[in-house]
N, C-alpha and C positions, 0 to 999 in steps of 0.2 A: 598237745594244745595247738599245734600248727597243722595246716593242710585241711582243716575242716571247712574253710570258707567256701570251697567249691561244692560242698554238700548242703550249704545253707538253703533251707526250704526245698530240699531235693525233690519231693514228690510234686510240688507246685511248679518248680522251675524246669523240670526235665520230663520228657516222655519215657516210656518203659525202655526204649532202645537208647536212651541217653541224649537224645537231641533236645536242644533248648525249646521251650514253649514260648513263642514270640509274644504272646499276650501277657506273660508274667512280668510284672513291673520291673524287677531287677535285671531282666533280660533286655529291656528296652534301652537304647543308647543313652537317652537323657538321664537314666537312673543307675547305669552300670557302676558308676564310681561314687554312689551315695555313701555318706558317712552318718547320716541321720535317717532313720525310718520311722514311719507312723504305723502303729499297730491298732488292732481292734481291742475291745474289752477283754480283760483277763489275759492279756498277752503273755505268752510263755507257759500257759496251762499245759500240763503234760511234759514239760521240759524240766524235770526236777534234777537232772544231772547237769554238771557243768559244761557238757558238750555244746549245749545251745549257745551260751554266751561265748564259748571258745570259737564257735563257727561265726557268730556275729563279728567278733573282734578280728578274726583271721580274714574275713571278707572286707573289713575296713569300716565296719559300723562302730561309731563311737558313742552314739546315743539312740535310744528308742523312746519315742513319744507315744503315750497311750493314756486311756482314761484309767486303766487299772492293770495290775500285773499279778500273775501267780506268785505267791509269797516266796517259795523257794527260788524260782527264777529271778525274782527281784533281788534277792540277797546275793545270788550267784553272779548277777551282773556287777554289783559293786566289787566282788572278790576278783573280778576279771577285767576291771577298768572299762566297763561299758556303763554309761549313765542311763538309768531308767527315769524318764521324766513323766510325772503324772499331771495331766491337765484335764479340766472339765470337758465333758462330751462336746459342748458347743465350740470350745476352743479347738479341739482336735478336728472337728468338722470344718471349721473355718480355715485352719491350716491346710488340711487336705484339699479343700477347694482352691486355695491359692497355688497349690503344687500340681494341678492337673496337667496332662500332657500337651495341652494347647497353650500353656504359659511360657513366656520367654525367660522369666527369672525363677529358677528353682533353688534359690539359695535360702536356707534356713540357718540362722545362727543360734547355737545353744551356748550360753555364757554361764558356766558353772559358778565362777566367783560372784557374779551378780544374780544368779539363779533366775535367768530370763531366757525366753525363746523369742527371737525376732523373726517375724514373718517376712516374706518377699515384699509385702506392701510397706514394711517398716513398723507395723504394729508390734508392740512388745507385750508379751504375756509373762507373768511371774509363775514360778513353781517352787515348791518346798522340797528340801532334801535334808535328811538328818545331818546335823553338824559334824558328827564324827565320820560319817560316810563322805561328806564333802571334803573334809580335811584329808582323808585317806586318798581320795582320787586326786586332789590337788598336789599332794606330796608323793604320790606313787607308792603308797603303803598298803600292805595287806594286814590281816588281823595279827599275824606274828610280829611284824615290824612295829605295829601300833602298840602292842603289848610291851615290846622291848624298849619303848620310850620310857617305861616305868621301871626299868631294870633296878635302879638304885632303891626305889620304894619297895620293890619286891624283895630285894636282898635284905633291906632293913627289917621288914616284916618277918622274913624267915629267921633272921638272927634273934629277934625278940621271941618268936614262937619256939625256936630251938631251946632257948634258955628256960622258957616257961614250961615246955612240955618235951623234955629230952627223950622220953620213951617213944614218942612218935617217930623219931629219927634214928632209932636203934638200928644197927646194921644187921643184927640177927635176932630172931625171935626164938624163944624156948617155951615149950609147952610140956606138961607132964603127960604121961601115957594115957590119961583119961581125956585130955582136952584137945 
């Protein structure tokens, strides 16, 4: 999960001999320490493995703002503490316009508890995020730790189910020669 940040957008960031491409945005001094990036439509398409969010996180990206995300990538972001923020196309275009290289203020604030993005101009835009995903990010939980919050309920269910259907929990199974 670590060490992948240097390979983020590899084909776009580097030449074949490994030199940085100066025109790629993350290679420009104003954007080298970016923690929020703006992506195009269907961001993450083709990135169905967790390596893409791992690379984003390792590079220092904490949020990706786009109009839409590939489904698997979107879910993998939450699993790896990267917030995917969906905004309408007009809002993404406005944000990108405020963050151009000729601008002095390149600060975008993404506030997960308030579910807002604040542009350099001070304009605030709202976004939606599923409540359970928001909770997981805010509390640093993955799917397993979220499930373990219900350990007592799970144990109660298992005890009731074991009493009602003991054969399901039998340690050994016997069959006759025909079966």
